[in-house]
PyMOL Python script that loads the backbone (N, CA, C, O; Angstrom):
from pymol import cmd

cmd.read_pdbstr("""\
ATOM      1  N   MET A   1       0.466  -1.301   0.031  1.00  0.00           N
ATOM      2  CA  MET A   1       0.201   0.225   0.057  1.00  0.00           C
ATOM      3  C   MET A   1       0.671   1.306  -0.110  1.00  0.00           C
ATOM      4  O   MET A   1       0.165   2.235  -0.739  1.00  0.00           O
ATOM      5  N   LYS A   2       1.816   1.280   0.510  1.00  0.00           N
ATOM      6  CA  LYS A   2       2.924   2.373   0.688  1.00  0.00           C
ATOM      7  C   LYS A   2       3.416   3.224  -0.715  1.00  0.00           C
ATOM      8  O   LYS A   2       3.477   4.384  -1.124  1.00  0.00           O
ATOM      9  N   PHE A   3       3.798   1.496  -1.269  1.00  0.00           N
ATOM     10  CA  PHE A   3       4.524   1.842  -2.629  1.00  0.00           C
ATOM     11  C   PHE A   3       3.544   2.502  -3.728  1.00  0.00           C
ATOM     12  O   PHE A   3       4.021   2.944  -4.773  1.00  0.00           O
ATOM     13  N   LEU A   4       1.905   2.567  -3.412  1.00  0.00           N
ATOM     14  CA  LEU A   4       0.163   3.119  -4.119  1.00  0.00           C
ATOM     15  C   LEU A   4       1.025   4.627  -4.198  1.00  0.00           C
ATOM     16  O   LEU A   4       1.224   5.304  -5.206  1.00  0.00           O
ATOM     17  N   ILE A   5       1.433   4.889  -2.872  1.00  0.00           N
ATOM     18  CA  ILE A   5       1.459   5.920  -2.474  1.00  0.00           C
ATOM     19  C   ILE A   5       2.287   6.812  -2.760  1.00  0.00           C
ATOM     20  O   ILE A   5       2.135   8.008  -3.007  1.00  0.00           O
ATOM     21  N   PHE A   6       3.495   5.936  -2.697  1.00  0.00           N
ATOM     22  CA  PHE A   6       4.705   6.803  -3.367  1.00  0.00           C
ATOM     23  C   PHE A   6       4.494   7.330  -4.558  1.00  0.00           C
ATOM     24  O   PHE A   6       4.478   8.488  -4.975  1.00  0.00           O
ATOM     25  N   ILE A   7       4.295   6.026  -5.161  1.00  0.00           N
ATOM     26  CA  ILE A   7       3.929   5.978  -7.068  1.00  0.00           C
ATOM     27  C   ILE A   7       2.911   7.752  -6.774  1.00  0.00           C
ATOM     28  O   ILE A   7       3.475   8.686  -7.343  1.00  0.00           O
ATOM     29  N   GLY A   8       1.696   8.124  -6.055  1.00  0.00           N
ATOM     30  CA  GLY A   8       0.833   8.865  -6.877  1.00  0.00           C
ATOM     31  C   GLY A   8       1.456   9.807  -6.120  1.00  0.00           C
ATOM     32  O   GLY A   8       2.287  10.418  -6.791  1.00  0.00           O
ATOM     33  N   CYS A   9       1.401  10.091  -5.234  1.00  0.00           N
ATOM     34  CA  CYS A   9       2.443  11.822  -4.884  1.00  0.00           C
ATOM     35  C   CYS A   9       3.920  11.988  -5.616  1.00  0.00           C
ATOM     36  O   CYS A   9       4.610  13.003  -5.704  1.00  0.00           O
ATOM     37  N   LEU A  10       4.166  10.702  -6.091  1.00  0.00           N
ATOM     38  CA  LEU A  10       5.529  10.702  -7.264  1.00  0.00           C
ATOM     39  C   LEU A  10       4.624  11.263  -8.256  1.00  0.00           C
ATOM     40  O   LEU A  10       5.129  12.300  -8.688  1.00  0.00           O
ATOM     41  N   ALA A  11       2.893  10.886  -9.094  1.00  0.00           N
ATOM     42  CA  ALA A  11       2.661  11.274  -9.930  1.00  0.00           C
ATOM     43  C   ALA A  11       2.670  12.959  -9.962  1.00  0.00           C
ATOM     44  O   ALA A  11       3.254  13.838 -10.595  1.00  0.00           O
ATOM     45  N   ALA A  12       1.552  12.860  -8.771  1.00  0.00           N
ATOM     46  CA  ALA A  12       0.932  14.325  -8.516  1.00  0.00           C
ATOM     47  C   ALA A  12       1.834  15.339  -8.525  1.00  0.00           C
ATOM     48  O   ALA A  12       1.808  16.284  -9.314  1.00  0.00           O
ATOM     49  N   GLY A  13       2.992  15.085  -7.275  1.00  0.00           N
ATOM     50  CA  GLY A  13       4.347  16.265  -7.976  1.00  0.00           C
ATOM     51  C   GLY A  13       5.363  16.286  -9.071  1.00  0.00           C
ATOM     52  O   GLY A  13       6.197  17.135  -9.387  1.00  0.00           O
ATOM     53  N   PHE A  14       5.119  15.345  -9.465  1.00  0.00           N
ATOM     54  CA  PHE A  14       5.997  15.658 -10.975  1.00  0.00           C
ATOM     55  C   PHE A  14       5.246  16.369 -12.072  1.00  0.00           C
ATOM     56  O   PHE A  14       5.729  17.098 -12.938  1.00  0.00           O
ATOM     57  N   ILE A  15       3.295  15.856 -11.794  1.00  0.00           N
ATOM     58  CA  ILE A  15       2.518  16.613 -12.548  1.00  0.00           C
ATOM     59  C   ILE A  15       2.426  18.170 -12.035  1.00  0.00           C
ATOM     60  O   ILE A  15       2.117  18.980 -12.909  1.00  0.00           O
ATOM     61  N   ALA A  16       2.667  18.689 -10.681  1.00  0.00           N
ATOM     62  CA  ALA A  16       2.410  19.926 -10.156  1.00  0.00           C
ATOM     63  C   ALA A  16       3.778  20.839 -10.918  1.00  0.00           C
ATOM     64  O   ALA A  16       3.587  21.856 -11.584  1.00  0.00           O
ATOM     65  N   ILE A  17       4.937  20.329 -10.697  1.00  0.00           N
ATOM     66  CA  ILE A  17       6.303  20.838 -11.120  1.00  0.00           C
ATOM     67  C   ILE A  17       6.163  20.702 -13.112  1.00  0.00           C
ATOM     68  O   ILE A  17       6.775  21.659 -13.585  1.00  0.00           O
ATOM     69  N   ARG A  18       5.694  20.019 -13.973  1.00  0.00           N
ATOM     70  CA  ARG A  18       5.674  20.123 -14.927  1.00  0.00           C
ATOM     71  C   ARG A  18       4.584  21.204 -15.822  1.00  0.00           C
ATOM     72  O   ARG A  18       4.701  21.866 -16.853  1.00  0.00           O
ATOM     73  N   TYR A  19       3.165  20.913 -14.529  1.00  0.00           N
ATOM     74  CA  TYR A  19       2.527  21.620 -15.586  1.00  0.00           C
ATOM     75  C   TYR A  19       2.015  22.892 -14.419  1.00  0.00           C
ATOM     76  O   TYR A  19       0.825  23.121 -14.205  1.00  0.00           O
ATOM     77  N   CYS A  20       3.355  23.774 -13.618  1.00  0.00           N
ATOM     78  CA  CYS A  20       2.417  24.245 -12.992  1.00  0.00           C
ATOM     79  C   CYS A  20       1.574  25.908 -13.883  1.00  0.00           C
ATOM     80  O   CYS A  20       0.617  26.464 -13.343  1.00  0.00           O
ATOM     81  N   LYS A  21       2.127  26.383 -15.120  1.00  0.00           N
ATOM     82  CA  LYS A  21       1.420  27.799 -15.894  1.00  0.00           C
ATOM     83  C   LYS A  21       0.468  26.705 -15.936  1.00  0.00           C
ATOM     84  O   LYS A  21      -0.077  26.581 -14.840  1.00  0.00           O
ATOM     85  N   TRP A  22       0.020  25.764 -16.902  1.00  0.00           N
ATOM     86  CA  TRP A  22      -1.155  25.418 -16.980  1.00  0.00           C
ATOM     87  C   TRP A  22      -2.074  25.194 -16.035  1.00  0.00           C
ATOM     88  O   TRP A  22      -3.218  25.039 -16.464  1.00  0.00           O
ATOM     89  N   LEU A  23      -1.863  25.106 -14.449  1.00  0.00           N
ATOM     90  CA  LEU A  23      -2.500  24.288 -13.491  1.00  0.00           C
ATOM     91  C   LEU A  23      -2.893  26.579 -13.199  1.00  0.00           C
ATOM     92  O   LEU A  23      -3.925  27.123 -12.805  1.00  0.00           O
ATOM     93  N   VAL A  24      -2.218  26.895 -13.412  1.00  0.00           N
ATOM     94  CA  VAL A  24      -2.157  28.400 -13.130  1.00  0.00           C
ATOM     95  C   VAL A  24      -3.478  28.674 -13.853  1.00  0.00           C
ATOM     96  O   VAL A  24      -4.638  28.766 -13.450  1.00  0.00           O
ATOM     97  N   ASP A  25      -2.834  28.784 -15.211  1.00  0.00           N
ATOM     98  CA  ASP A  25      -3.990  29.150 -16.511  1.00  0.00           C
ATOM     99  C   ASP A  25      -5.382  28.908 -16.570  1.00  0.00           C
ATOM    100  O   ASP A  25      -6.344  29.623 -16.852  1.00  0.00           O
ATOM    101  N   ASN A  26      -5.248  27.660 -16.216  1.00  0.00           N
ATOM    102  CA  ASN A  26      -6.534  27.020 -16.678  1.00  0.00           C
ATOM    103  C   ASN A  26      -7.455  26.405 -15.244  1.00  0.00           C
ATOM    104  O   ASN A  26      -8.651  26.163 -15.409  1.00  0.00           O
ATOM    105  N   THR A  27      -6.956  26.230 -14.173  1.00  0.00           N
ATOM    106  CA  THR A  27      -7.667  26.540 -13.141  1.00  0.00           C
ATOM    107  C   THR A  27      -7.749  28.255 -12.236  1.00  0.00           C
ATOM    108  O   THR A  27      -8.594  29.151 -12.220  1.00  0.00           O
ATOM    109  N   GLY A  28      -6.967  28.144 -11.853  1.00  0.00           N
ATOM    110  CA  GLY A  28      -7.030  30.268 -11.696  1.00  0.00           C
ATOM    111  C   GLY A  28      -6.620  30.402 -10.365  1.00  0.00           C
ATOM    112  O   GLY A  28      -6.957  31.363  -9.673  1.00  0.00           O
ATOM    113  N   ILE A  29      -5.775  29.318  -9.898  1.00  0.00           N
ATOM    114  CA  ILE A  29      -5.957  28.974  -8.494  1.00  0.00           C
ATOM    115  C   ILE A  29      -5.063  29.936  -8.288  1.00  0.00           C
ATOM    116  O   ILE A  29      -4.513  30.020  -9.386  1.00  0.00           O
ATOM    117  N   ARG A  30      -4.483  30.847  -7.467  1.00  0.00           N
ATOM    118  CA  ARG A  30      -3.534  32.185  -7.448  1.00  0.00           C
ATOM    119  C   ARG A  30      -3.021  32.312  -5.914  1.00  0.00           C
ATOM    120  O   ARG A  30      -3.786  32.790  -5.076  1.00  0.00           O
ATOM    121  N   PHE A  31      -1.620  31.848  -5.526  1.00  0.00           N
ATOM    122  CA  PHE A  31      -1.899  32.584  -4.127  1.00  0.00           C
ATOM    123  C   PHE A  31      -1.453  33.905  -3.597  1.00  0.00           C
ATOM    124  O   PHE A  31      -0.247  34.122  -3.712  1.00  0.00           O
ATOM    125  N   ASP A  32      -1.905  34.479  -3.250  1.00  0.00           N
ATOM    126  CA  ASP A  32      -1.829  36.091  -2.969  1.00  0.00           C
ATOM    127  C   ASP A  32      -0.479  36.151  -2.154  1.00  0.00           C
ATOM    128  O   ASP A  32       0.391  37.004  -2.331  1.00  0.00           O
ATOM    129  N   TRP A  33      -0.409  34.708  -0.865  1.00  0.00           N
ATOM    130  CA  TRP A  33       0.950  35.057  -0.052  1.00  0.00           C
ATOM    131  C   TRP A  33       2.179  34.638  -1.024  1.00  0.00           C
ATOM    132  O   TRP A  33       3.177  35.323  -0.801  1.00  0.00           O
ATOM    133  N   ALA A  34       2.297  33.938  -1.770  1.00  0.00           N
ATOM    134  CA  ALA A  34       2.990  33.295  -2.617  1.00  0.00           C
ATOM    135  C   ALA A  34       3.908  34.544  -3.696  1.00  0.00           C
ATOM    136  O   ALA A  34       5.121  34.734  -3.787  1.00  0.00           O
ATOM    137  N   GLU A  35       2.810  35.192  -4.363  1.00  0.00           N
ATOM    138  CA  GLU A  35       3.308  36.490  -4.845  1.00  0.00           C
ATOM    139  C   GLU A  35       4.002  38.005  -3.961  1.00  0.00           C
ATOM    140  O   GLU A  35       4.756  38.914  -4.309  1.00  0.00           O
ATOM    141  N   LYS A  36       3.345  37.693  -2.808  1.00  0.00           N
ATOM    142  CA  LYS A  36       3.643  38.808  -1.673  1.00  0.00           C
ATOM    143  C   LYS A  36       5.315  38.845  -1.509  1.00  0.00           C
ATOM    144  O   LYS A  36       6.104  39.765  -1.728  1.00  0.00           O
ATOM    145  N   PHE A  37       5.589  37.154  -0.926  1.00  0.00           N
ATOM    146  CA  PHE A  37       6.824  36.829  -0.123  1.00  0.00           C
ATOM    147  C   PHE A  37       7.693  36.466  -1.872  1.00  0.00           C
ATOM    148  O   PHE A  37       8.274  37.400  -2.424  1.00  0.00           O
ATOM    149  N   LEU A  38       7.661  35.294  -2.429  1.00  0.00           N
ATOM    150  CA  LEU A  38       8.587  34.894  -3.441  1.00  0.00           C
ATOM    151  C   LEU A  38       8.355  36.163  -4.335  1.00  0.00           C
ATOM    152  O   LEU A  38       9.378  36.086  -5.017  1.00  0.00           O
ATOM    153  N   GLY A  39       7.826  37.066  -4.705  1.00  0.00           N
ATOM    154  CA  GLY A  39       7.529  38.346  -5.484  1.00  0.00           C
ATOM    155  C   GLY A  39       7.116  37.555  -6.958  1.00  0.00           C
ATOM    156  O   GLY A  39       6.491  36.495  -6.945  1.00  0.00           O
ATOM    157  N   PRO A  40       7.502  38.142  -8.069  1.00  0.00           N
ATOM    158  CA  PRO A  40       6.835  38.105  -9.472  1.00  0.00           C
ATOM    159  C   PRO A  40       6.899  36.915  -9.541  1.00  0.00           C
ATOM    160  O   PRO A  40       7.932  36.344  -9.191  1.00  0.00           O
ATOM    161  N   GLY A  41       5.340  35.921 -10.218  1.00  0.00           N
ATOM    162  CA  GLY A  41       5.470  34.764 -10.147  1.00  0.00           C
ATOM    163  C   GLY A  41       5.803  33.718  -9.458  1.00  0.00           C
ATOM    164  O   GLY A  41       6.235  32.650  -9.890  1.00  0.00           O
ATOM    165  N   GLY A  42       5.512  34.161  -7.906  1.00  0.00           N
ATOM    166  CA  GLY A  42       5.231  33.478  -6.755  1.00  0.00           C
ATOM    167  C   GLY A  42       4.119  32.435  -6.821  1.00  0.00           C
ATOM    168  O   GLY A  42       3.726  31.735  -5.888  1.00  0.00           O
ATOM    169  N   THR A  43       3.773  32.446  -7.808  1.00  0.00           N
ATOM    170  CA  THR A  43       2.111  31.449  -8.279  1.00  0.00           C
ATOM    171  C   THR A  43       3.081  30.380  -8.222  1.00  0.00           C
ATOM    172  O   THR A  43       3.455  29.603  -7.344  1.00  0.00           O
ATOM    173  N   TYR A  44       3.450  30.639  -9.758  1.00  0.00           N
ATOM    174  CA  TYR A  44       4.386  29.576 -10.130  1.00  0.00           C
ATOM    175  C   TYR A  44       5.524  28.619  -9.499  1.00  0.00           C
ATOM    176  O   TYR A  44       5.738  27.423  -9.695  1.00  0.00           O
ATOM    177  N   SER A  45       6.064  29.392  -8.819  1.00  0.00           N
ATOM    178  CA  SER A  45       7.204  28.775  -7.845  1.00  0.00           C
ATOM    179  C   SER A  45       6.693  27.723  -6.426  1.00  0.00           C
ATOM    180  O   SER A  45       7.106  26.674  -5.931  1.00  0.00           O
ATOM    181  N   ALA A  46       5.256  28.966  -6.064  1.00  0.00           N
ATOM    182  CA  ALA A  46       5.067  27.836  -4.757  1.00  0.00           C
ATOM    183  C   ALA A  46       4.321  26.537  -5.603  1.00  0.00           C
ATOM    184  O   ALA A  46       4.335  25.514  -4.918  1.00  0.00           O
ATOM    185  N   TRP A  47       3.826  26.403  -6.627  1.00  0.00           N
ATOM    186  CA  TRP A  47       3.452  25.092  -7.251  1.00  0.00           C
ATOM    187  C   TRP A  47       3.848  24.647  -7.124  1.00  0.00           C
ATOM    188  O   TRP A  47       3.480  23.686  -6.449  1.00  0.00           O
ATOM    189  N   LYS A  48       5.524  24.775  -7.746  1.00  0.00           N
ATOM    190  CA  LYS A  48       6.456  23.907  -7.832  1.00  0.00           C
ATOM    191  C   LYS A  48       7.202  23.247  -6.742  1.00  0.00           C
ATOM    192  O   LYS A  48       7.613  22.096  -6.886  1.00  0.00           O
ATOM    193  N   LEU A  49       7.447  24.092  -5.387  1.00  0.00           N
ATOM    194  CA  LEU A  49       7.426  24.005  -4.252  1.00  0.00           C
ATOM    195  C   LEU A  49       6.073  22.582  -3.431  1.00  0.00           C
ATOM    196  O   LEU A  49       6.393  21.540  -2.860  1.00  0.00           O
ATOM    197  N   ILE A  50       5.194  22.907  -3.590  1.00  0.00           N
ATOM    198  CA  ILE A  50       4.163  22.192  -3.486  1.00  0.00           C
ATOM    199  C   ILE A  50       4.514  20.582  -3.787  1.00  0.00           C
ATOM    200  O   ILE A  50       4.641  19.650  -2.993  1.00  0.00           O
ATOM    201  N   GLY A  51       4.628  20.624  -5.338  1.00  0.00           N
ATOM    202  CA  GLY A  51       5.577  19.319  -6.016  1.00  0.00           C
ATOM    203  C   GLY A  51       6.623  19.015  -5.346  1.00  0.00           C
ATOM    204  O   GLY A  51       6.765  17.792  -5.357  1.00  0.00           O
ATOM    205  N   LEU A  52       7.279  19.444  -4.872  1.00  0.00           N
ATOM    206  CA  LEU A  52       8.668  18.753  -4.616  1.00  0.00           C
ATOM    207  C   LEU A  52       8.627  18.557  -3.029  1.00  0.00           C
ATOM    208  O   LEU A  52       9.595  18.218  -2.350  1.00  0.00           O
ATOM    209  N   GLY A  53       7.472  18.801  -2.603  1.00  0.00           N
ATOM    210  CA  GLY A  53       6.709  18.494  -1.142  1.00  0.00           C
ATOM    211  C   GLY A  53       6.412  17.743  -1.293  1.00  0.00           C
ATOM    212  O   GLY A  53       6.984  16.896  -0.607  1.00  0.00           O
ATOM    213  N   LEU A  54       5.180  17.106  -2.350  1.00  0.00           N
ATOM    214  CA  LEU A  54       4.485  15.802  -2.752  1.00  0.00           C
ATOM    215  C   LEU A  54       5.553  14.484  -2.925  1.00  0.00           C
ATOM    216  O   LEU A  54       5.207  13.316  -2.750  1.00  0.00           O
ATOM    217  N   ILE A  55       6.731  14.861  -3.252  1.00  0.00           N
ATOM    218  CA  ILE A  55       7.622  13.658  -3.995  1.00  0.00           C
ATOM    219  C   ILE A  55       8.209  13.564  -2.530  1.00  0.00           C
ATOM    220  O   ILE A  55       8.158  12.463  -1.982  1.00  0.00           O
ATOM    221  N   ILE A  56       8.751  14.612  -1.868  1.00  0.00           N
ATOM    222  CA  ILE A  56       9.601  13.904  -0.155  1.00  0.00           C
ATOM    223  C   ILE A  56       9.064  13.339   0.103  1.00  0.00           C
ATOM    224  O   ILE A  56       9.393  12.153   0.088  1.00  0.00           O
ATOM    225  N   PHE A  57       7.540  13.823   0.643  1.00  0.00           N
ATOM    226  CA  PHE A  57       6.281  13.666   1.467  1.00  0.00           C
ATOM    227  C   PHE A  57       6.591  11.983   1.377  1.00  0.00           C
ATOM    228  O   PHE A  57       6.754  11.195   2.309  1.00  0.00           O
ATOM    229  N   GLY A  58       6.614  11.693  -0.335  1.00  0.00           N
ATOM    230  CA  GLY A  58       6.149  10.338  -0.346  1.00  0.00           C
ATOM    231  C   GLY A  58       7.390   9.762  -0.493  1.00  0.00           C
ATOM    232  O   GLY A  58       7.114   8.714  -1.077  1.00  0.00           O
ATOM    233  N   PHE A  59       8.125   9.773  -0.394  1.00  0.00           N
ATOM    234  CA  PHE A  59       9.784   9.321  -0.162  1.00  0.00           C
ATOM    235  C   PHE A  59       9.650   9.179   0.720  1.00  0.00           C
ATOM    236  O   PHE A  59       8.851   8.247   0.820  1.00  0.00           O
ATOM    237  N   TYR A  60       9.976   9.578   1.781  1.00  0.00           N
ATOM    238  CA  TYR A  60       9.409   9.595   3.791  1.00  0.00           C
ATOM    239  C   TYR A  60       8.739   8.779   3.857  1.00  0.00           C
ATOM    240  O   TYR A  60       9.412   7.752   3.779  1.00  0.00           O
ATOM    241  N   TYR A  61       7.465   8.503   3.989  1.00  0.00           N
ATOM    242  CA  TYR A  61       6.159   7.653   4.323  1.00  0.00           C
ATOM    243  C   TYR A  61       6.944   6.713   3.488  1.00  0.00           C
ATOM    244  O   TYR A  61       7.593   6.018   4.270  1.00  0.00           O
ATOM    245  N   THR A  62       7.201   6.351   2.199  1.00  0.00           N
ATOM    246  CA  THR A  62       7.446   4.677   1.984  1.00  0.00           C
ATOM    247  C   THR A  62       8.897   4.046   2.330  1.00  0.00           C
ATOM    248  O   THR A  62       9.401   2.958   2.050  1.00  0.00           O
ATOM    249  N   PHE A  63       9.323   5.070   2.988  1.00  0.00           N
ATOM    250  CA  PHE A  63      10.980   4.660   3.173  1.00  0.00           C
ATOM    251  C   PHE A  63      10.929   4.481   4.736  1.00  0.00           C
ATOM    252  O   PHE A  63      11.843   3.926   5.344  1.00  0.00           O
ATOM    253  N   GLY A  64       9.875   4.954   5.313  1.00  0.00           N
ATOM    254  CA  GLY A  64      10.196   5.216   6.891  1.00  0.00           C
ATOM    255  C   GLY A  64      11.367   6.220   7.588  1.00  0.00           C
ATOM    256  O   GLY A  64      11.945   6.078   8.665  1.00  0.00           O
ATOM    257  N   MET A  65      11.485   7.153   6.703  1.00  0.00           N
ATOM    258  CA  MET A  65      12.718   7.913   7.384  1.00  0.00           C
ATOM    259  C   MET A  65      11.845   8.824   8.169  1.00  0.00           C
ATOM    260  O   MET A  65      12.345   9.667   8.913  1.00  0.00           O
TER     261      MET A  65
END
""", "prot")
cmd.dss("prot")
cmd.show_as("cartoon", "prot")
cmd.util.cbc("prot")
cmd.orient("prot")
């Protein structure tokens, strides 16, 4: 079961990183806090950080670190 969660987190993280512009343009989800703290384009950076966080979470959850 943990392996499936790892694969899901890996896929979701990859999608969030690879398609962050598509996610923002088509869903309209913008993070005002990211624009404030990360500067212009902060929403795109936030999506990439979320994707990276998902990948790291999946890795740690699966391998018990």
